[in-house]
C-alpha positions as CSV (number, residue, x, y, z in Angstrom):
1,M,111.6,-1.4,88.5
2,N,114.1,-3.3,87.4
3,D,116.5,-3.4,89.0
4,S,120.0,-5.7,86.4
5,K,119.3,-1.9,85.3
6,K,123.6,-0.8,85.2
7,N,124.9,2.7,84.5
8,L,128.0,2.1,82.7
9,S,128.2,5.6,80.5
10,G,131.1,7.1,79.2
11,K,132.9,3.8,80.3
12,D,136.1,1.7,79.7
13,C,134.2,-1.7,79.1
14,T,136.4,-3.3,76.6
15,G,136.3,-7.6,76.8
16,Q,133.8,-7.6,79.0
17,D,132.3,-10.6,79.2
18,F,128.2,-9.8,79.5
19,S,127.1,-13.1,77.8
20,G,123.0,-14.0,78.8
21,Q,123.1,-11.3,81.8
22,D,120.0,-9.3,82.2
23,L,121.0,-6.0,81.3
24,S,117.6,-4.4,79.7
25,G,116.7,-0.9,80.7
26,S,120.9,-0.2,80.7
27,D,123.0,3.4,80.0
28,F,125.4,2.2,77.1
29,S,126.0,5.4,76.4
30,E,128.9,6.8,74.9
31,A,131.1,3.2,76.8
32,D,133.4,1.7,74.7
33,L,132.7,-1.9,75.0
34,T,135.1,-2.7,72.1
35,G,136.0,-6.6,71.8
36,A,133.0,-7.3,74.3
37,R,131.0,-10.7,75.0
38,L,127.5,-9.9,74.9
39,E,126.0,-13.1,73.2
40,N,122.1,-14.2,74.7
41,A,122.6,-11.3,76.6
42,N,118.9,-10.0,77.7
43,L,119.5,-5.9,76.8
44,R,115.8,-4.4,75.5
45,Q,114.8,-1.0,76.1
46,A,119.3,-0.5,77.1
47,N,120.8,2.5,75.8
48,F,124.1,2.6,73.1
49,H,123.9,5.5,71.8
50,R,127.0,6.8,70.4
51,A,128.8,3.6,72.3
52,R,131.5,1.9,70.7
53,L,130.7,-1.8,70.3
54,R,133.0,-2.7,67.5
55,Q,134.2,-6.8,67.0
56,V,131.8,-6.9,70.5
57,Q,130.7,-11.0,70.3
58,A,126.8,-11.1,71.3
59,Q,124.8,-13.4,69.0
60,K,121.4,-13.9,69.7
61,A,121.2,-11.1,72.3
62,D,118.3,-8.9,72.6
63,F,118.5,-5.4,71.6
64,T,114.9,-5.1,71.4
65,E,113.5,-1.2,71.8
66,A,117.1,-0.2,72.8
67,E,118.8,3.5,71.5
68,L,121.6,2.1,69.3
69,I,121.9,5.3,67.4
70,E,125.0,6.3,66.3
71,V,127.0,3.1,67.2
72,N,130.5,1.6,66.4
73,L,129.3,-1.8,65.7
74,S,131.3,-2.4,62.8
75,E,132.6,-6.1,62.7
76,A,130.0,-6.8,65.2
77,V,128.6,-11.1,65.6
78,L,125.6,-10.5,65.9
79,A,124.4,-14.1,64.2
80,G,120.8,-15.3,65.4
81,A,120.2,-11.5,67.7
82,I,116.8,-9.5,68.3
83,F,116.7,-5.9,66.9
84,K,112.7,-5.5,67.0
85,S,112.1,-1.7,66.8
86,A,115.2,-0.8,67.6
87,D,116.4,2.8,66.5
88,L,119.7,2.2,65.3
89,E,120.7,5.6,62.7
90,G,122.8,6.2,61.5
91,A,125.1,3.5,63.1
92,D,128.2,1.6,62.1
93,L,127.7,-2.0,60.7
94,R,130.1,-2.3,57.8
95,K,131.7,-5.2,57.7
96,A,129.1,-7.2,60.9
97,D,127.1,-10.0,60.8
98,L,124.2,-10.2,60.8
99,T,123.2,-13.4,60.3
100,G,120.0,-15.1,60.7
101,A,119.3,-11.8,62.8
102,D,115.6,-10.4,63.5
103,L,115.1,-6.3,62.6
104,S,112.1,-6.3,61.3
105,G,110.9,-2.4,62.4
106,A,114.5,-0.9,63.0
107,N,115.3,2.5,62.5
108,L,118.1,2.0,60.3
109,T,118.0,4.7,58.3
110,G,121.6,6.1,57.0
111,V,123.6,3.1,58.3
112,Y,126.5,2.3,57.5
113,M,126.1,-1.5,56.2
114,S,128.6,-2.2,53.6
115,E,130.0,-5.7,53.1
116,A,127.4,-6.4,56.1
117,Q,126.7,-10.5,56.2
118,L,122.7,-9.6,56.3
119,A,122.1,-13.6,54.9
120,G,118.5,-14.6,55.9
121,A,117.6,-12.3,58.3
122,C,114.6,-10.6,58.9
123,L,114.1,-6.1,58.6
124,R,110.0,-6.5,57.2
125,E,109.4,-2.8,58.0
126,S,112.7,-1.6,58.6
127,E,113.8,2.4,57.8
128,L,116.4,1.4,55.6
129,I,116.6,5.2,54.4
130,A,120.0,6.3,52.4
131,A,121.5,3.5,53.7
132,D,124.6,2.3,52.7
133,L,124.4,-1.6,51.4
134,R,127.5,-1.9,48.8
135,C,128.3,-5.2,47.8
136,A,126.2,-6.1,51.5
137,D,124.9,-10.5,51.5
138,I,121.0,-9.8,51.7
139,S,120.3,-13.4,50.3
140,S,116.9,-15.1,51.4
141,A,116.5,-11.7,53.8
142,D,112.7,-10.6,54.8
143,L,112.9,-7.4,53.5
144,S,108.7,-7.0,52.9
145,G,107.3,-3.8,53.2
146,A,110.8,-1.9,53.7
147,D,111.3,1.2,53.3
148,L,115.2,1.6,51.2
149,R,114.7,4.7,49.3
150,Y,117.7,6.5,48.2
151,S,119.9,3.1,49.6
152,D,122.8,2.2,47.5
153,L,122.9,-1.7,46.6
154,T,125.1,-0.8,44.8
155,G,127.1,-5.2,44.1
156,S,124.8,-5.8,46.8
157,N,123.5,-10.0,46.4
158,L,119.4,-9.6,47.3
159,S,119.2,-13.1,45.7
160,G,115.8,-14.6,47.1
161,A,114.8,-12.0,49.6
162,N,111.7,-10.8,49.8
163,L,110.3,-7.2,48.6
164,Q,107.2,-7.7,47.9
165,N,105.7,-3.7,48.6
166,A,109.0,-2.6,49.3
167,D,109.9,0.8,48.6
168,L,112.9,0.6,46.9
169,T,112.4,4.6,45.1
170,G,116.0,6.0,43.7
171,A,117.1,3.7,45.4
172,D,120.8,2.2,43.3
173,L,121.0,-1.7,42.7
174,T,123.7,-1.4,40.1
175,A,125.4,-4.1,39.2
176,A,123.0,-6.0,42.5
177,N,121.9,-9.1,41.7
178,L,118.2,-9.9,42.3
179,N,118.2,-14.0,41.3
180,G,114.8,-15.1,43.2
181,A,114.0,-12.8,44.4
182,D,110.8,-11.6,45.0
183,L,109.3,-8.1,43.9
184,A,105.7,-7.8,43.7
185,D,104.1,-4.4,44.6
186,A,108.1,-3.4,45.3
187,D,108.2,0.7,44.4
188,L,111.4,0.3,42.1
189,S,111.0,4.2,40.8
190,D,114.0,6.1,39.2
191,A,115.7,2.7,40.9
192,N,119.0,2.4,39.1
193,L,119.3,-1.3,37.9
194,S,122.3,-1.1,35.6
195,G,123.8,-4.4,35.0
196,A,121.9,-5.4,37.9
197,D,120.6,-9.4,37.4
198,L,117.1,-9.7,37.4
199,S,117.1,-12.0,35.4
200,G,115.1,-14.8,38.0
201,A,113.6,-11.4,39.8
202,I,110.4,-13.1,40.6
203,H,106.3,-10.8,39.6
204,L,108.3,-8.3,38.1
205,T,106.2,-6.3,35.7
206,C,106.5,-4.3,32.3
207,S,104.6,-0.8,34.5
208,Q,107.7,-1.4,37.6
209,I,110.8,-1.8,35.1
210,E,109.8,0.8,33.2
211,S,109.5,3.4,36.1
212,A,113.2,2.6,36.3
213,C,116.2,3.1,35.3
214,F,117.7,0.4,33.7
215,D,121.2,-0.1,31.0
216,K,120.2,-1.3,27.3
217,Q,124.0,-3.5,27.1
218,T,124.2,-4.6,30.6
219,T,120.2,-4.8,32.9
220,K,119.9,-8.8,32.5
221,L,116.0,-9.0,32.7
222,P,114.0,-12.4,32.8
223,N,111.9,-14.2,29.8
224,S,108.7,-12.9,31.1
225,I,109.5,-9.1,30.4
226,Q,110.3,-8.6,26.9
227,L,111.1,-5.2,25.2
228,T,110.7,-4.3,21.8
229,W,113.3,-1.5,21.0
230,T,112.5,1.0,18.7
231,S,115.4,3.1,18.7
232,D,117.8,3.8,21.6
233,T,116.3,5.3,23.8
234,E,113.2,4.5,23.6
235,Y,111.6,0.9,24.0
236,E,108.2,-1.4,24.3
237,C,108.1,-3.5,27.8
238,C,105.3,-6.2,26.6
């Protein structure tokens, strides 16, 4: 039995200091933790369903297997935090700092992460279906095996990202930076690559390009992909 469990469901915890505490399994559902401090806290399997954690300081906090459905973490500082197998479906992470965070295996379906900082983060095998990642910095992040179907990555920075075996079916990559990204075995079926920079992408194949939607004038392809246009809409790839 975990004696550290607390029931703070619906409570006003704005600005409180929980840094370094063992709060594993605690109930924070619908609580208001705006501006609270959670650095290095143990929050494994805690319940934050619909809680408000806007602008919290939670560097290196451990949210492993926590329930964070529809939580508000906008503008939160979460650098180095651990969200392994956590459920963040529908969460608001706009402008959050997740630099170097571990979100491997997390459920991020339908999350709002526009302008979030995810540089160097681990999102391996995470679910990001229909996620809003517009203008997010995802450079050098590990997205191998991630499910990014129908996600919005417009204007995002994916330079140097590992996208091996990622599913980008129907994703919007308009004006995204994929310079140096590893796209080995990534599924780009019906992905929108208009204005995207793939000039330095590695392991990109003709079959991947042919399955995607791109713009003749604005999509930048690597030198390894040579297109011969036979008309305004038809081409041969070699």
